[in-house]
All heavy atoms as an XYZ file, in Angstrom:
644
protein
N     -24.392      6.065     -6.316
C     -23.289      6.432     -5.455
C     -22.295      5.228     -5.292
O     -21.208      5.425     -5.169
C     -24.001      6.774     -4.082
C     -22.936      7.083     -3.086
S     -23.504      8.365     -1.991
C     -22.326      8.348     -0.732
N     -22.782      3.976     -5.210
C     -22.006      2.882     -5.129
C     -21.101      2.740     -6.212
O     -19.859      2.448     -6.114
C     -22.877      1.572     -4.934
C     -22.070      0.327     -5.059
C     -21.324     -0.061     -3.919
C     -21.913     -0.475     -6.228
C     -20.470     -1.230     -3.879
C     -21.229     -1.559     -6.099
C     -20.581     -1.921     -5.012
O     -19.699     -3.089     -4.925
N     -21.407      3.133     -7.452
C     -20.663      3.095     -8.678
C     -19.470      4.020     -8.573
O     -18.364      3.774     -8.954
C     -21.486      3.311     -9.920
C     -20.701      3.213    -11.210
C     -21.548      3.311    -12.342
N     -20.760      3.086    -13.586
C     -20.975      3.563    -14.723
N     -22.042      4.453    -14.794
N     -20.175      3.370    -15.751
N     -19.795      5.248     -8.021
C     -18.771      6.210     -7.917
C     -17.762      5.897     -6.841
O     -16.505      5.989     -7.113
C     -19.326      7.604     -7.454
N     -18.160      5.203     -5.751
C     -17.226      4.792     -4.773
C     -16.432      3.629     -5.324
O     -15.144      3.524     -5.082
C     -17.968      4.282     -3.536
N     -16.941      2.751     -6.176
C     -16.205      1.621     -6.738
C     -15.211      2.190     -7.745
O     -13.978      1.668     -7.712
C     -17.175      0.716     -7.338
C     -16.482     -0.557     -7.918
C     -17.584     -1.494     -8.489
C     -16.767     -2.790     -8.947
N     -17.728     -3.667     -9.524
N     -15.531      3.226     -8.404
C     -14.573      3.834     -9.359
C     -13.406      4.512     -8.683
O     -12.324      4.425     -9.090
C     -15.324      4.773    -10.291
C     -16.199      4.157    -11.402
C     -16.876      5.246    -12.196
O     -17.160      6.213    -11.745
N     -17.361      4.696    -13.443
N     -13.712      5.219     -7.616
C     -12.799      5.906     -6.829
C     -11.762      4.903     -6.176
O     -10.505      5.074     -6.211
C     -13.534      6.766     -5.706
O     -14.189      7.721     -6.270
C     -12.398      7.414     -4.840
N     -12.323      3.684     -5.573
C     -11.475      2.715     -5.047
C     -10.569      2.119     -6.165
O      -9.424      1.945     -5.898
C     -12.267      1.609     -4.434
C     -11.647      0.270     -3.885
C     -10.710      0.859     -2.795
C     -12.597     -0.675     -3.518
N     -11.115      1.859     -7.380
C     -10.329      1.309     -8.408
C      -9.215      2.299     -8.718
O      -8.001      1.826     -9.009
C     -11.203      1.066     -9.710
O     -12.278      0.138     -9.267
C     -10.381      0.459    -10.702
N      -9.448      3.488     -8.881
C      -8.369      4.561     -9.241
C      -7.248      4.553     -8.042
O      -6.212      4.548     -8.391
C      -9.041      5.811     -9.429
C      -9.884      5.889    -10.721
C      -8.010      7.050     -9.483
C     -10.719      7.125    -10.930
N      -7.738      4.573     -6.889
C      -6.769      4.511     -5.695
C      -5.936      3.293     -5.782
O      -4.786      3.405     -5.699
C      -7.535      4.700     -4.376
C      -8.151      6.211     -4.220
C      -6.654      4.437     -3.233
C      -9.087      6.209     -2.994
N      -6.585      2.216     -5.947
C      -5.724      0.965     -5.964
C      -4.811      0.933     -7.206
O      -3.731      0.508     -6.991
C      -6.719     -0.130     -5.972
C      -7.604     -0.422     -4.841
C      -8.508     -1.710     -5.036
C      -6.680     -0.741     -3.707
N      -5.175      1.468     -8.361
C      -4.296      1.468     -9.487
C      -3.183      2.518     -9.235
O      -1.994      2.153     -9.663
C      -5.102      1.829    -10.812
C      -6.040      0.768    -11.357
C      -6.876      1.347    -12.383
C      -5.206     -0.393    -11.754
N      -3.412      3.551     -8.670
C      -2.459      4.494     -8.319
C      -1.431      4.015     -7.354
O      -0.219      4.091     -7.469
C      -3.015      5.800     -7.797
N      -1.921      3.262     -6.213
C      -1.107      2.656     -5.264
C      -0.175      1.553     -5.970
O       1.036      1.472     -5.665
C      -1.879      2.112     -4.199
C      -0.967      1.450     -3.026
C      -0.119      2.499     -2.363
C      -1.882      0.747     -1.994
N      -0.780      0.792     -6.831
C      -0.035     -0.291     -7.537
C       1.007      0.285     -8.293
O       2.185     -0.184     -8.395
C      -0.864     -1.220     -8.381
C      -0.240     -2.304     -9.066
C       0.047     -3.418     -8.355
C       0.106     -2.247    -10.399
C       0.626     -4.483     -8.937
C       0.737     -3.248    -10.924
C       1.084     -4.411    -10.238
N       0.772      1.461     -9.046
C       1.722      2.031    -10.033
C       2.902      2.560     -9.160
O       4.017      2.529     -9.464
C       1.127      3.042    -10.767
N       2.499      3.168     -7.932
C       3.557      3.713     -7.070
C       4.363      2.634     -6.604
O       5.647      2.832     -6.433
C       2.861      4.440     -5.936
O       2.110      5.436     -6.327
N       3.780      1.531     -6.141
C       4.634      0.401     -5.619
C       5.547     -0.166     -6.689
O       6.691     -0.503     -6.503
C       3.595     -0.612     -4.936
N       4.990     -0.234     -7.944
C       5.806     -0.839     -8.991
C       6.906      0.186     -9.423
O       8.021     -0.307     -9.551
C       4.817     -1.098    -10.306
C       5.482     -1.597    -11.427
C       5.806     -3.001    -11.367
C       5.990     -0.900    -12.497
C       6.415     -3.618    -12.413
C       6.573     -1.535    -13.610
C       6.904     -2.893    -13.606
N       6.592      1.503     -9.373
C       7.649      2.330     -9.645
C       8.779      2.300     -8.538
O       9.932      2.471     -8.855
C       7.168      3.704     -9.794
N       8.389      2.101     -7.304
C       9.320      1.927     -6.196
C      10.129      0.825     -6.305
O      11.292      0.828     -5.975
C       8.577      1.986     -4.905
N       9.631     -0.187     -6.921
C      10.411     -1.429     -7.106
C      11.499     -1.230     -8.122
O      12.517     -2.071     -8.074
C       9.490     -2.551     -7.532
S       8.433     -3.102     -6.276
N      11.416     -0.390     -9.124
C      12.301     -0.162    -10.142
C      13.524      0.835     -9.778
O      14.278      1.044    -10.474
C      11.616      0.296    -11.424
C      10.721     -0.716    -12.038
O      11.135     -1.930    -11.919
N       9.766     -0.321    -12.643
N      13.259      1.418     -8.636
C      14.342      2.325     -8.145
C      15.402      1.580     -7.465
O      15.154      0.588     -6.840
C      13.748      3.445     -7.127
C      12.928      4.436     -7.721
C      12.641      5.438     -6.596
N      11.232      5.761     -6.820
C      10.277      5.949     -5.743
N      10.767      5.789     -4.530
N       9.188      6.254     -5.906
N      16.716      2.209     -7.466
C      17.858      1.597     -6.754
C      17.469      1.636     -5.264
O      16.894      2.535     -4.755
C      18.944      2.376     -7.129
C      18.505      3.382     -8.150
C      17.103      3.339     -8.360
N      18.018      0.713     -4.584
C      17.818      0.609     -3.084
C      18.540      1.823     -2.457
O      19.518      2.303     -2.847
C      18.481     -0.612     -2.565
N      17.766      2.491     -1.616
C      18.324      3.688     -0.927
C      18.700      3.464      0.528
O      19.131      4.340      1.310
C      17.246      4.838     -1.010
O      16.129      4.362     -0.240
N      18.572      2.123      0.958
C      18.925      1.880      2.319
C      17.856      2.334      3.301
O      18.152      2.364      4.514
N      16.740      2.701      2.839
C      15.647      3.022      3.719
C      14.882      1.873      4.341
O      15.356      0.683      4.323
N      13.799      2.157      5.088
C      13.011      1.217      5.769
C      12.210      0.371      4.656
O      12.529      0.268      3.597
N      11.148     -0.249      5.191
C      10.280     -1.196      4.374
C       9.173     -0.289      3.798
O       8.361     -0.925      3.013
C       9.672     -2.304      5.256
O       8.886     -1.665      6.278
C      10.796     -3.188      5.826
N       9.081      0.979      4.005
C       8.090      1.835      3.623
C       8.166      1.936      2.038
O       9.263      2.235      1.563
C       8.095      3.169      4.188
C       7.972      3.216      5.703
C       6.725      2.606      6.169
O       5.698      2.701      5.525
O       6.876      2.068      7.300
N       7.042      1.822      1.264
C       7.108      1.922     -0.203
C       7.492      3.182     -0.603
O       8.326      3.510     -1.556
C       5.766      1.606     -0.731
N       7.104      4.341      0.107
C       7.457      5.688     -0.351
C       8.558      6.215      0.454
O       9.022      7.333      0.092
C       6.259      6.558     -0.155
O       6.002      6.785      1.199
N       8.966      5.521      1.407
C      10.011      6.057      2.267
C       9.595      6.978      3.309
O      10.373      7.479      4.304
N       8.291      7.373      3.372
C       7.796      8.335      4.249
C       6.701      7.686      5.047
O       5.599      7.401      4.601
C       7.253      9.583      3.397
C       6.615     10.609      4.372
O       6.795     10.566      5.604
O       5.951     11.586      3.812
N       6.977      7.331      6.297
C       5.969      6.703      7.149
C       4.690      7.438      7.420
O       3.727      6.871      7.746
C       6.690      6.368      8.469
C       7.876      7.203      8.388
C       8.212      7.679      6.989
N       4.805      8.808      7.172
C       3.480      9.618      7.363
C       2.816      9.799      6.083
O       1.815     10.584      6.083
C       4.046     10.932      7.864
O       4.781     11.620      6.930
N       3.072      9.021      5.044
C       2.461      9.130      3.696
C       0.951      8.650      3.946
O       0.760      7.629      4.553
C       3.185      8.416      2.730
N       0.075      9.251      3.234
C      -1.385      8.858      3.242
C      -1.528      7.899      2.068
O      -1.262      8.340      0.887
C      -2.364     10.052      3.146
C      -3.701      9.578      3.053
C      -2.036     11.056      4.352
N      -2.035      6.715      2.311
C      -2.251      5.720      1.277
C      -3.621      5.845      0.671
O      -3.764      5.779     -0.549
C      -2.188      4.238      1.858
N      -4.551      6.350      1.446
C      -5.906      6.580      0.918
C      -6.723      7.429      1.959
O      -6.236      7.502      3.147
C      -6.673      5.272      0.725
N      -7.723      8.057      1.516
C      -8.593      8.891      2.488
C     -10.019      8.411      2.133
O     -10.450      8.340      0.982
C      -8.466     10.383      2.117
O      -7.268     10.807      2.308
C      -9.439     11.176      3.051
N     -10.727      7.945      3.153
C     -12.033      7.360      2.992
C     -12.964      8.027      4.083
O     -12.675      8.132      5.248
C     -12.016      5.756      3.367
C     -13.449      5.267      3.261
C     -11.092      5.108      2.501
N     -14.012      8.676      3.538
C     -15.074      9.487      4.338
C     -14.216     10.414      5.211
O     -14.552     10.600      6.452
C     -15.786      8.615      5.120
C     -16.709      7.719      4.317
O     -17.156      8.264      3.172
N     -16.993      6.589      4.749
N     -13.195     11.128      4.681
C     -12.449     12.148      5.457
C     -11.398     11.599      6.397
O     -10.663     12.305      7.111
N     -11.273     10.254      6.489
C     -10.246      9.707      7.493
C      -9.114      9.147      6.673
O      -9.354      8.459      5.620
C     -10.956      8.458      8.153
C      -9.922      7.753      9.146
C     -10.480      6.637      9.891
C      -9.588      6.128     10.835
N      -9.344      4.740     10.666
N      -7.917      9.570      6.948
C      -6.775      9.056      6.266
C      -6.311      7.738      6.746
O      -6.259      7.282      7.945
C      -5.543     10.013      6.616
C      -5.748     11.377      5.953
O      -6.429     11.494      5.035
N      -4.969     12.407      6.450
N      -5.845      6.837      5.732
C      -5.316      5.537      5.937
C      -3.781      5.751      5.662
O      -3.506      6.017      4.610
C      -5.934      4.398      5.221
C      -7.437      4.335      5.508
C      -5.248      3.157      5.374
C      -8.149      3.325      4.652
N      -3.030      5.589      6.695
C      -1.618      5.926      6.483
C      -0.890      4.626      5.904
O      -1.246      3.522      6.188
C      -0.966      6.255      7.915
C      -1.677      7.338      8.625
S      -1.886      8.897      7.635
C      -0.245      9.486      7.445
N       0.189      4.962      5.107
C       1.001      3.789      4.581
C       1.615      3.078      5.681
O       1.761      1.780      5.574
C       2.034      4.329      3.664
C       2.837      3.413      2.831
C       1.933      2.432      2.057
C       3.827      4.116      1.905
N       2.003      3.728      6.779
C       2.607      3.053      7.992
C       1.586      1.900      8.565
O       2.106      0.803      8.979
C       2.988      3.940      8.951
O       1.976      4.630      9.485
N       0.268      2.222      8.492
C      -0.699      1.289      8.904
C      -0.748      0.056      8.021
O      -0.817     -1.020      8.445
C      -2.067      2.009      8.981
C      -3.189      1.246      9.638
C      -4.497      1.871      9.766
O      -4.505      3.033      9.381
O      -5.420      1.284     10.139
N      -0.660      0.357      6.685
C      -0.651     -0.758      5.698
C       0.561     -1.613      5.947
O       0.332     -2.909      6.006
C      -0.762     -0.213      4.309
C      -0.551     -1.353      3.292
C      -2.085      0.509      4.060
N       1.654     -1.072      6.177
C       2.935     -1.748      6.297
C       3.012     -2.575      7.634
O       3.458     -3.654      7.635
C       4.111     -0.838      6.214
C       4.415     -0.155      4.925
C       4.754     -1.225      3.796
O       5.426     -2.113      4.101
O       4.418     -1.011      2.677
N       2.336     -1.980      8.671
C       2.207     -2.666      9.923
C       1.431     -3.965      9.787
O       1.801     -4.916     10.299
C       1.762     -1.715     11.031
C       1.559     -2.411     12.432
C       0.956     -1.227     13.321
C       0.743     -1.791     14.672
N       0.126     -0.890     15.596
N       0.308     -3.863      9.088
C      -0.568     -5.093      8.890
C       0.101     -6.107      8.035
O      -0.056     -7.323      8.280
C      -1.839     -4.621      8.278
C      -2.858     -3.904      9.263
C      -4.023     -3.312      8.613
C      -3.220     -4.791     10.419
N       0.893     -5.635      7.108
C       1.611     -6.687      6.210
C       2.657     -7.328      7.066
O       2.907     -8.546      6.982
C       2.226     -5.949      4.910
C       1.187     -5.563      4.016
C       3.262     -6.827      4.287
C       1.658     -4.658      2.834
N       3.386     -6.517      7.834
C       4.372     -7.173      8.717
C       3.755     -8.207      9.703
O       4.375     -9.293      9.796
C       5.132     -5.999      9.506
O       6.164     -6.478     10.343
N       2.718     -7.896     10.205
C       1.938     -8.763     11.113
C       1.593    -10.034     10.317
O       1.582    -11.260     10.845
C       0.774     -8.223     11.750
N       0.991     -9.876      9.170
C       0.552    -10.964      8.332
C       1.642    -11.968      7.943
O       1.548    -13.176      7.793
C      -0.295    -10.537      7.184
C      -1.540    -10.005      7.460
C      -2.297     -9.482      6.171
O      -1.778     -9.507      5.194
N      -3.541     -9.034      6.496
N       2.811    -11.301      7.645
C       4.025    -12.100      7.090
C       4.941    -12.431      8.313
O       5.945    -13.086      7.996
C       4.753    -11.345      5.973
O       5.135    -10.176      6.513
C       3.875    -11.095      4.713
N       4.612    -12.121      9.557
C       5.436    -12.365     10.644
C       6.763    -11.753     10.409
O       7.889    -12.320     10.783
C       5.457    -13.855     11.015
C       4.060    -14.363     11.309
C       4.049    -15.884     11.551
O       5.117    -16.584     11.186
N       2.949    -16.395     11.886
N       6.794    -10.464      9.807
C       8.088     -9.822      9.649
C       8.969    -10.307      8.541
O      10.153     -9.969      8.358
N       8.373    -11.328      7.797
C       9.223    -11.868      6.617
C       8.894    -11.299      5.317
O       9.057    -11.878      4.274
C       8.901    -13.338      6.672
C       9.412    -14.094      7.866
C      10.825    -13.963      8.183
O      11.568    -14.251      7.334
N      11.109    -13.682      9.463
N       8.396    -10.105      5.210
C       8.037     -9.402      3.935
C       9.176     -9.285      2.971
O       9.065     -9.130      1.788
C       7.202     -8.079      4.172
C       7.956     -7.047      4.808
C       7.726     -6.971      6.220
O       7.536     -7.915      6.801
N       7.731     -5.750      6.752
N      10.406     -9.240      3.555
C      11.626     -9.025      2.700
C      11.829    -10.341      1.825
O      12.407    -10.315      0.757
C      12.800     -8.993      3.465
N      11.065    -11.489      2.192
C      11.145    -12.672      1.285
C      10.216    -12.736      0.187
O      10.199    -13.562     -0.586
C      11.044    -13.890      2.290
C      12.034    -13.849      3.392
C      12.455    -15.197      3.866
O      11.996    -16.170      3.403
N      13.371    -15.224      4.837
N       9.252    -11.659      0.227
C       8.396    -11.630     -0.875
C       8.942    -10.919     -2.087
O       9.721     -9.922     -1.987
C       7.082    -10.809     -0.384
C       6.200    -11.336      0.761
C       5.188    -10.298      1.144
C       5.660    -12.698      0.461
N       8.482    -11.311     -3.188
C       8.941    -10.651     -4.509
C       8.269     -9.243     -4.493
O       7.280     -9.001     -3.822
C       8.552    -11.356     -5.733
O       7.176    -11.260     -5.974
N       8.837     -8.301     -5.268
C       8.275     -7.016     -5.414
C       6.744     -7.043     -5.766
O       5.861     -6.348     -5.268
C       9.085     -6.242     -6.430
C      10.445     -7.017     -6.262
C      10.074     -8.414     -5.955
N       6.469     -7.936     -6.719
C       5.046     -8.149     -7.109
C       4.201     -8.549     -6.034
O       3.012     -8.162     -5.761
C       4.981     -8.955     -8.406
C       3.550     -9.190     -8.892
C       2.939     -7.967     -9.324
C       3.687    -10.149    -10.167
N       4.617     -9.536     -5.248
C       3.918    -10.242     -4.071
C       3.660     -9.107     -3.007
O       2.635     -8.928     -2.499
C       4.546    -11.386     -3.593
C       4.654    -12.513     -4.374
C       5.445    -13.653     -3.782
O       6.488    -13.461     -3.340
N       4.974    -14.883     -3.914
N       4.695     -8.275     -2.848
C       4.643     -7.158     -1.701
C       3.553     -6.144     -2.280
O       2.755     -5.678     -1.570
C       6.032     -6.549     -1.598
C       6.134     -5.587     -0.432
C       5.582     -6.254      0.883
C       7.501     -5.102     -0.279
N       3.575     -5.781     -3.545
C       2.631     -4.868     -4.022
C       1.201     -5.523     -3.947
O       0.221     -4.555     -3.547
C       2.903     -4.574     -5.541
N       1.008     -6.684     -4.317
C      -0.282     -7.251     -4.149
C      -0.703     -7.405     -2.759
O      -1.945     -7.105     -2.491
C      -0.280     -8.767     -4.751
C      -0.173     -8.746     -6.272
C       0.106    -10.234     -6.770
O       0.663    -11.038     -6.129
N      -0.425    -10.480     -8.004
N       0.095     -7.632     -1.810
C      -0.261     -7.664     -0.271
C      -0.518     -6.221      0.066
O      -1.523     -6.156      0.719
C       1.007     -8.116      0.462
N       0.108     -5.237     -0.365
C      -0.276     -3.927     -0.086
C      -1.628     -3.553     -0.552
O      -2.453     -2.905      0.173
C       0.727     -2.925     -0.544
C       2.065     -2.676      0.223
C       2.950     -1.653     -0.453
N       4.220     -1.640      0.363
C       5.413     -1.903     -0.094
N       5.531     -2.150     -1.424
N       6.438     -1.860      0.594
N      -1.935     -3.868     -1.705
C      -3.282     -3.619     -2.324
C      -4.277     -4.395     -1.596
O      -5.486     -3.703     -1.285
C      -3.269     -3.948     -3.805
C      -2.488     -3.059     -4.752
C      -2.390     -3.703     -6.193
C      -3.134     -1.657     -4.746
N      -4.096     -5.546     -1.261
C      -5.112     -6.307     -0.599
C      -5.314     -5.764      0.861
O      -6.549     -5.675      1.262
C      -4.646     -7.745     -0.421
C      -4.771     -8.497     -1.690
C      -4.224     -9.936     -1.573
O      -3.590    -10.307     -0.760
N      -4.512    -10.702     -2.688
N      -4.322     -5.453      1.660
C      -4.407     -4.853      2.840
C      -5.216     -3.479      2.779
O      -6.158     -3.220      3.544
C      -3.031     -4.697      3.560
C      -3.105     -3.836      4.838
C      -2.484     -6.034      3.997
N      -4.841     -2.659      1.917
C      -5.429     -1.359      1.656
C      -6.889     -1.537      1.361
O      -7.722     -0.732      1.931
C      -4.730     -0.520      0.687
C      -5.241      0.914      0.461
C      -5.311      1.713      1.697
C      -4.506      1.601     -0.742
N      -7.177     -2.423      0.481
C      -8.571     -2.705      0.090
C      -9.469     -3.069      1.369
O     -10.521     -2.599      1.502
C      -8.636     -3.717     -1.102
C     -10.153     -3.950     -1.448
C     -10.223     -4.929     -2.651
O      -9.299     -5.510     -2.999
O     -11.386     -4.989     -3.168
N      -8.809     -3.922      2.167
C      -9.516     -4.395      3.396
C      -9.758     -3.184      4.271
O     -10.795     -3.170      4.980
N      -8.761     -2.434      4.476
C      -8.906     -1.116      5.295
C      -9.944     -0.205      4.851
O     -10.750      0.313      5.586
C      -7.602     -0.489      5.529
C      -6.511     -1.090      6.265
C      -5.210     -0.509      6.206
C      -6.991     -1.270      7.836
N     -10.044     -0.008      3.477
C     -11.074      0.831      2.919
C     -12.430      0.201      3.048
O     -13.301      1.008      3.349
C     -10.694      1.022      1.410
C      -9.411      1.952      1.228
C     -11.883      1.630      0.641
C      -8.858      1.949     -0.222
N     -12.513     -1.052      3.007
C     -13.854     -1.779      3.051
C     -14.396     -1.528      4.576
O     -15.424     -1.366      4.822
C     -13.698     -3.235      2.813
C     -13.465     -3.530      1.332
C     -14.599     -3.223      0.405
O     -15.679     -3.512      0.751
N     -14.247     -3.086     -0.797
């Protein structure tokens, strides 16, 4: 069972990273700091509980003291993955 959970987590993290990377390649739309532009987007579901992208962004903002705009797109994607992994754990 642990192996299946680890594989699922890996797939989720890779999908999130790919989404964040794709979002970095889009032209700026003047939106907020949300990767998907939708604060109600679900970043992951663990044991039936949704982890919202807005929750991930809120934690990143707290960790960077609101200075996430100074991070490169790669650093921001890595931060999102780390925060999401922490929330999943």
